[in-house]
C-alpha positions as CSV (number, residue, x, y, z in Angstrom):
1,M,112.8,80.6,96.9
2,V,109.4,82.4,97.0
3,L,110.3,84.2,100.2
4,R,113.6,85.4,98.7
5,A,111.8,86.7,95.6
6,L,109.2,88.5,97.8
7,L,111.9,90.0,99.9
8,A,113.7,91.2,96.8
9,I,110.5,92.8,95.5
10,V,109.7,94.5,98.8
11,L,113.2,95.9,99.2
12,T,113.4,97.2,95.6
13,V,110.1,98.9,96.0
14,L,111.3,100.3,99.4
15,F,114.4,101.7,97.8
16,L,112.5,103.4,95.0
17,V,109.6,104.7,97.0
18,G,111.6,107.1,99.1
19,R,109.5,109.6,101.1
20,W,106.6,109.2,98.7
21,N,103.4,109.0,100.7
22,L,99.7,109.0,100.3
23,Q,99.6,112.8,100.4
24,R,101.1,112.8,96.9
25,L,97.8,111.2,95.8
26,A,95.8,114.0,97.5
27,V,95.1,112.0,100.6
28,N,94.9,114.5,103.5
29,P,96.2,113.0,106.8
30,D,94.0,115.5,108.7
31,A,91.0,113.7,107.2
32,V,92.2,110.3,108.5
33,A,90.4,109.4,111.8
34,F,93.4,108.7,113.9
35,D,93.0,108.5,117.7
36,L,93.5,111.8,119.4
37,I,96.4,110.5,121.4
38,V,98.5,110.0,118.3
39,E,100.5,113.0,117.4
40,R,100.1,114.5,113.9
41,S,103.8,113.8,113.1
42,V,103.4,110.1,113.9
43,A,100.2,110.0,111.8
44,T,102.1,111.5,108.9
45,V,104.7,108.7,109.2
46,L,102.0,106.1,109.3
47,I,100.7,107.0,105.8
48,E,104.1,106.5,104.3
49,P,104.6,103.2,102.5
50,R,108.3,103.0,103.5
51,L,107.4,102.2,107.1
52,W,105.2,99.3,106.2
53,L,107.7,98.0,103.6
54,V,110.4,97.9,106.2
55,I,108.2,96.0,108.5
56,A,107.3,93.6,105.7
57,G,111.0,93.2,104.9
58,V,111.8,92.3,108.5
59,L,109.0,89.7,108.7
60,L,110.0,88.1,105.3
61,L,113.6,87.9,106.5
62,V,112.5,86.2,109.7
63,L,110.4,83.7,107.8
64,M,113.3,83.1,105.4
65,E,115.7,82.4,108.2
66,M,113.3,80.0,109.9
67,G,112.7,78.0,106.7
68,A,116.3,78.1,105.5
69,S,118.0,74.7,105.0
70,G,121.6,73.9,105.5
71,D,122.3,74.2,101.8
72,A,120.8,77.7,101.6
73,R,123.3,78.9,104.2
74,A,126.3,77.7,102.2
75,H,127.1,81.3,101.2
76,S,127.7,82.7,104.7
77,G,127.9,86.4,105.4
78,R,131.3,88.0,104.9
79,L,133.1,89.5,107.9
80,E,133.7,92.6,105.8
81,A,130.0,93.1,105.2
82,R,129.2,92.8,108.9
83,T,132.0,95.3,109.6
84,S,130.5,97.8,107.1
85,V,127.1,97.4,108.9
86,R,128.9,98.0,112.3
87,I,130.5,101.2,110.9
88,F,127.1,102.4,109.6
89,F,125.5,101.5,113.0
90,V,128.0,103.7,114.9
91,F,127.6,106.4,112.3
92,S,123.8,106.3,112.7
93,F,123.9,106.2,116.5
94,Y,126.1,109.2,116.6
95,L,123.8,111.2,114.2
96,V,120.8,110.3,116.5
97,A,122.8,111.4,119.5
98,T,123.4,114.8,118.0
99,I,119.8,115.7,118.7
100,T,120.9,116.4,122.3
101,W,122.5,119.6,121.1
102,S,120.4,120.3,118.0
103,P,118.3,123.5,118.0
104,S,115.7,121.8,115.8
105,D,112.2,122.0,117.3
106,N,111.1,118.6,115.7
107,P,114.0,116.2,114.9
108,F,111.6,113.3,114.9
109,P,111.3,112.9,111.1
110,A,115.1,112.9,110.7
111,V,115.4,110.3,113.5
112,V,112.8,108.1,111.7
113,D,114.8,108.4,108.5
114,I,118.0,107.2,110.2
115,C,116.3,104.3,112.0
116,L,114.6,103.1,108.8
117,M,117.9,103.2,107.0
118,L,119.6,101.3,109.7
119,V,117.0,98.5,109.8
120,T,117.1,98.3,106.0
121,V,120.9,97.9,106.0
122,L,120.7,95.1,108.5
123,V,118.0,93.3,106.5
124,V,120.0,93.6,103.2
125,E,123.2,92.4,104.8
126,R,121.5,89.4,106.3
127,A,119.5,88.6,103.1
128,A,122.6,89.0,100.9
129,R,124.0,85.8,102.5
130,Y,121.7,83.9,100.1
131,E,123.0,84.0,96.5
132,K,119.5,83.6,95.1
133,F,118.4,86.8,96.9
134,V,121.2,88.8,95.3
135,E,120.2,87.6,91.8
136,A,116.5,88.2,92.5
137,F,117.3,91.7,93.8
138,W,119.1,92.9,90.8
139,L,116.5,91.3,88.5
140,W,113.6,93.1,90.2
141,L,115.5,96.3,90.5
142,E,116.0,96.2,86.7
143,L,112.3,95.5,86.1
144,L,111.1,98.3,88.3
145,L,113.5,100.8,86.8
146,I,112.4,99.8,83.4
147,A,108.8,100.3,84.5
148,I,109.6,103.7,85.8
149,G,111.4,104.6,82.6
150,A,108.5,103.4,80.5
151,F,106.0,105.4,82.6
152,A,108.2,108.5,82.3
153,L,108.4,108.0,78.6
154,F,104.7,107.7,78.4
155,T,104.3,110.9,80.4
156,Q,106.6,112.7,78.1
157,L,104.9,111.5,74.9
158,F,101.4,112.0,76.2
159,P,101.5,114.9,78.7
160,A,98.6,115.8,81.0
161,P,96.5,118.8,80.0
162,A,97.7,120.8,83.0
163,T,101.3,120.8,84.2
164,S,102.9,122.1,87.4
165,A,103.6,125.8,87.4
166,D,106.4,125.4,89.9
167,L,108.7,123.3,87.6
168,P,107.8,124.2,84.0
169,G,109.3,121.9,81.5
170,R,111.0,119.5,83.9
171,L,109.9,115.9,83.7
172,S,108.5,114.3,86.9
173,I,105.9,111.6,87.6
174,L,103.4,110.7,90.4
175,G,104.0,113.9,92.2
176,G,107.6,113.2,92.8
177,G,110.5,115.6,92.2
178,P,112.5,115.7,89.0
179,N,115.8,115.2,90.8
180,I,114.6,111.9,92.3
181,L,113.3,110.8,88.9
182,G,116.6,111.8,87.4
183,R,118.4,109.5,89.8
184,F,116.2,106.6,88.9
185,L,116.8,107.2,85.2
186,G,120.5,107.5,85.7
187,M,120.4,104.1,87.6
188,L,118.5,102.6,84.7
189,C,121.0,103.9,82.1
190,L,123.9,102.6,84.2
191,L,122.3,99.3,84.9
192,M,121.5,98.7,81.2
193,V,125.1,99.4,80.3
194,A,126.4,97.1,83.0
195,Q,124.1,94.3,82.2
196,S,125.0,94.5,78.5
197,L,128.6,93.8,79.5
198,R,127.5,90.5,81.1
199,H,126.9,88.8,77.8
200,G,129.5,87.5,75.4
201,G,131.0,89.1,72.4
202,G,128.8,90.2,69.5
203,L,125.8,92.5,69.3
204,R,123.1,90.2,70.5
205,W,119.5,91.1,70.9
206,S,119.9,91.1,74.7
207,V,122.6,93.7,74.3
208,A,121.0,95.8,71.6
209,W,117.7,96.5,73.4
210,R,119.6,97.4,76.6
211,I,121.7,99.9,74.6
212,V,118.6,101.5,73.2
213,A,117.0,101.5,76.7
214,A,120.1,103.2,78.1
215,A,119.9,105.9,75.4
216,V,116.2,106.5,76.0
217,A,116.9,106.7,79.8
218,L,119.6,109.3,79.1
219,I,117.3,111.5,77.1
220,L,114.6,111.3,79.8
221,L,117.3,112.2,82.4
222,L,118.2,115.3,80.5
223,Q,114.5,116.2,80.3
224,T,114.3,116.1,84.1
225,G,116.9,118.9,84.2
226,S,118.7,117.2,87.2
227,R,122.3,118.2,86.9
228,G,123.1,116.2,90.1
229,A,121.7,113.0,88.5
230,F,123.6,113.6,85.3
231,T,126.8,114.1,87.3
232,G,126.1,111.0,89.3
233,L,125.7,109.0,86.1
234,L,129.0,110.2,84.8
235,V,130.6,109.2,88.2
236,G,128.9,105.8,88.0
237,L,130.1,105.2,84.4
238,L,133.6,106.1,85.4
239,A,133.5,103.7,88.3
240,L,132.2,101.0,86.0
241,L,135.0,101.7,83.6
242,V,137.6,101.4,86.4
243,V,136.3,98.2,87.9
244,R,136.1,96.7,84.3
245,R,139.8,97.8,84.0
246,M,139.1,100.2,81.1
247,N,137.2,97.7,79.2
248,V,137.3,98.5,75.5
249,R,133.8,97.0,75.0
250,L,132.4,99.4,77.6
251,I,133.9,102.3,75.7
252,G,132.3,101.0,72.5
253,I,128.9,100.6,74.2
254,G,129.2,104.1,75.5
255,A,129.9,105.4,71.9
256,I,126.8,103.5,70.7
257,V,124.7,105.0,73.4
258,I,125.8,108.5,72.4
259,L,125.1,107.8,68.7
260,S,121.7,106.3,69.6
261,L,121.1,109.4,71.7
262,D,121.9,111.6,68.7
263,Y,119.7,109.6,66.4
264,L,116.7,109.6,68.8
265,F,117.1,113.4,69.2
266,K,116.7,113.7,65.4
267,V,113.7,111.5,65.1
268,I,111.7,112.8,68.1
269,P,109.5,115.6,66.8
270,N,109.2,117.2,70.2
271,A,110.7,120.7,69.7
272,D,109.7,121.9,73.1
273,M,111.7,119.1,74.8
274,I,114.8,120.0,72.7
275,E,114.4,123.7,73.4
276,F,114.1,123.0,77.2
277,I,117.2,120.8,77.2
278,D,119.1,123.5,75.3
279,E,117.9,126.2,77.7
280,R,118.5,124.2,80.8
281,W,121.9,122.7,80.0
282,L,123.6,124.9,77.5
283,V,122.4,128.4,78.3
284,T,121.5,128.3,82.0
285,T,124.2,125.9,83.3
286,L,127.2,126.4,81.0
287,E,126.8,130.0,79.8
288,E,125.1,131.7,82.8
289,G,126.6,129.4,85.4
290,Y,123.3,129.0,87.3
291,L,123.7,126.3,90.0
292,S,120.3,126.6,91.8
293,A,122.0,128.3,94.8
294,R,124.0,125.1,95.5
295,D,127.2,127.2,95.8
296,V,125.5,129.4,98.4
297,L,124.3,126.4,100.4
298,F,127.7,124.9,100.3
299,S,129.3,128.1,101.6
300,E,126.8,128.3,104.4
301,A,127.4,124.7,105.4
302,Y,131.1,125.2,105.4
303,R,130.8,128.4,107.5
304,L,128.6,126.6,110.0
305,W,131.0,123.7,110.2
306,L,133.9,126.0,111.0
307,E,131.9,127.4,113.9
308,R,131.4,123.9,115.4
309,P,134.1,121.8,113.7
310,V,134.3,118.8,116.1
311,F,130.7,117.7,116.9
312,G,128.7,119.9,114.5
313,G,125.5,121.8,115.1
314,G,123.2,118.8,115.6
315,L,120.8,116.8,113.5
316,D,118.4,118.7,111.3
317,S,120.0,122.1,112.3
318,F,120.9,123.6,109.0
319,D,117.5,125.3,108.5
320,Y,117.7,126.9,112.0
321,Y,121.2,128.3,111.6
322,T,120.6,129.6,108.1
323,F,117.2,131.3,109.1
324,G,115.2,129.1,106.7
325,L,117.5,129.3,103.7
326,D,117.0,125.5,103.1
327,R,116.5,122.4,105.1
328,Y,119.8,120.9,104.1
329,P,122.8,122.0,102.0
330,H,122.2,119.5,99.1
331,N,125.7,118.0,99.7
332,L,126.0,114.8,101.7
333,V,129.6,115.4,102.9
334,M,128.9,119.0,104.0
335,Q,125.6,118.0,105.6
336,M,127.4,115.5,107.7
337,A,130.2,117.9,108.6
338,Q,127.7,120.7,109.5
339,E,125.4,118.4,111.6
340,G,127.9,116.0,113.1
341,G,131.2,117.8,112.7
342,I,134.5,116.1,111.8
343,V,133.4,113.0,113.7
344,A,130.5,112.3,111.4
345,A,132.6,113.2,108.3
346,L,135.3,110.8,109.3
347,L,132.8,108.0,110.0
348,L,131.3,108.6,106.5
349,L,134.8,108.5,105.0
350,A,135.7,105.3,106.9
351,W,132.6,103.6,105.5
352,I,133.3,104.7,101.9
353,V,137.0,103.6,102.1
354,H,136.0,100.2,103.7
355,V,133.5,99.5,100.9
356,I,136.0,100.4,98.1
357,L,138.8,98.3,99.6
358,N,136.8,95.2,100.4
359,S,134.7,95.1,97.2
360,W,137.8,95.4,95.0
361,H,139.0,91.8,95.8
362,G,136.9,89.0,94.5
363,R,135.1,91.1,91.9
364,N,132.3,89.6,89.9
365,H,129.4,90.9,87.9
366,Y,127.3,91.8,90.9
367,T,130.1,93.7,92.7
368,E,130.8,95.6,89.5
369,I,127.2,96.7,89.3
370,G,127.0,97.4,93.0
371,L,130.1,99.5,93.2
372,S,129.2,101.6,90.1
373,M,125.7,102.1,91.5
374,T,127.2,103.2,94.8
375,A,129.4,105.7,93.0
376,L,126.4,107.0,91.1
377,I,124.4,107.7,94.2
378,F,127.4,109.3,95.9
379,G,127.9,111.6,92.9
380,C,124.2,112.5,93.0
381,A,124.4,113.2,96.8
382,L,127.1,115.8,96.2
383,F,124.6,118.0,94.4
384,S,121.1,117.2,95.5
385,G,119.2,115.6,98.3
386,D,119.8,114.9,102.0
387,F,121.0,112.0,104.1
388,Y,117.9,109.8,103.5
389,D,118.0,110.5,99.7
390,S,121.5,108.9,99.7
391,R,120.2,105.7,101.4
392,L,120.8,103.7,98.2
393,M,124.5,104.4,98.5
394,F,124.7,102.5,101.8
395,I,122.4,99.8,100.6
396,F,124.4,99.2,97.4
397,G,127.7,99.4,99.3
398,V,126.7,96.6,101.8
399,L,125.2,94.5,99.0
400,T,128.4,94.9,97.0
401,I,130.7,93.6,99.8
402,S,128.2,90.8,100.5
403,S,128.3,89.7,96.8
404,A,132.1,89.6,96.6
405,D,132.3,85.9,97.5
406,I,129.4,84.6,95.4
407,G,131.6,83.2,92.6
408,A,134.2,81.9,95.0
409,S,131.6,80.1,97.1
410,R,130.3,78.4,94.0
411,Q,133.8,77.2,93.1
412,I,134.4,76.0,96.7
413,L,131.1,74.0,96.7
414,S,132.0,72.5,93.3
415,L,135.5,71.5,94.6
416,M,133.9,70.0,97.7
417,E,131.5,68.0,95.7
418,D,134.3,66.7,93.4
419,E,136.3,65.8,96.5
420,D,133.4,64.0,98.1
421,R,132.8,62.1,94.9
422,G,136.4,61.0,95.0
423,L,135.9,59.8,98.6
424,G,132.7,58.0,97.6
425,L,130.5,60.3,99.6
426,I,128.5,61.6,96.7
427,G,127.1,59.4,94.0
428,M,127.7,55.7,93.7
429,T,130.7,54.2,95.3
430,P,133.0,51.9,93.3
431,S,132.2,48.2,93.4
432,G,133.6,45.0,92.0
433,P,137.3,44.3,91.5
434,A,138.3,47.9,91.6
435,A,136.7,48.2,95.0
436,D,138.4,45.1,96.2
437,E,141.8,46.4,95.1
438,R,141.3,49.5,97.2
């Protein structure tokens, strides 16, 4: 039980930490006394917490497997979940293989990203065979997202004396980008809405505070100015609406969130924040149509894909072919098409279709959350970030499929226990005349 909780904590922190490293805290890797044999790129990777978190996750999984009892293995892994991992393995292996024709001078960081994602997916699929891990994972993810939201709210209410000149007005924390923070806030908003649906009818306290938290997360998301995160949130809410079969209560909670949002806007005396949201969303985006050059990046990626349609230009090659325009096109589908051609795009499509089809049957609360979260990250990945930034989509997808049989496994175990009791295998066997009559 303790190992499952620790593994859930390690994985949730790993998912949220991203590429954040000690340099964000003004730690210079050049000042670290690494041995001269170690390359500087390797030294940079070593100061990233994600590497050590992956290693810790693998060790905890090994310990959990060694100490698992027969009862803990009652919820065995689904064949569909293992199939999704196999598809992702082929997908990852092909992307790594494209470095053979990539013009990039240093594809090492991109290879590290893919390898870390693959190991993490394997760990999640194996750990998700234990029901208690799935429950602990969503619990700790909720707690960490709430902590991030609380820290962002504190930063907004009590700003530092000096702010970044590069991104004026856009909310960010701990040296991270506003787009990444926007994703986390979108996840928090969606998770609060989904968790509020788990409780019964009536406006209970457990539902009320989650609705308020969702409204606050939405306000903070708008303050980040991340249009990709906002789009992803809309996609996630739409997916949740579909898997809940157009649940009327979900529509009502959405209306309450919007009304709470309007009320909070009126009571918050931060005119600068309201002015920024108005400028960023209404003027710049809707009136002027400013898209942060996303349309240009999309056009360039499409042009490069047409030049090498089958196998693509190779891993981490977008920056080379566009003469330094950007490192990636900020669109997951076009990045895969440009780097891996139609082969990579079809593998990505196959994985997405496999997740949707196999998580639809046997739906429960965890599959509904997982599928909507997967949709949210996919929506974000169409507007911002690269392949590693979309890692949560693959993690949530595998976790969703693995969770599809949780309710069914509990019912099967209950039926087996009832049957065993009827056979006299569990509990006390009948005695006396009744036993003699048998």
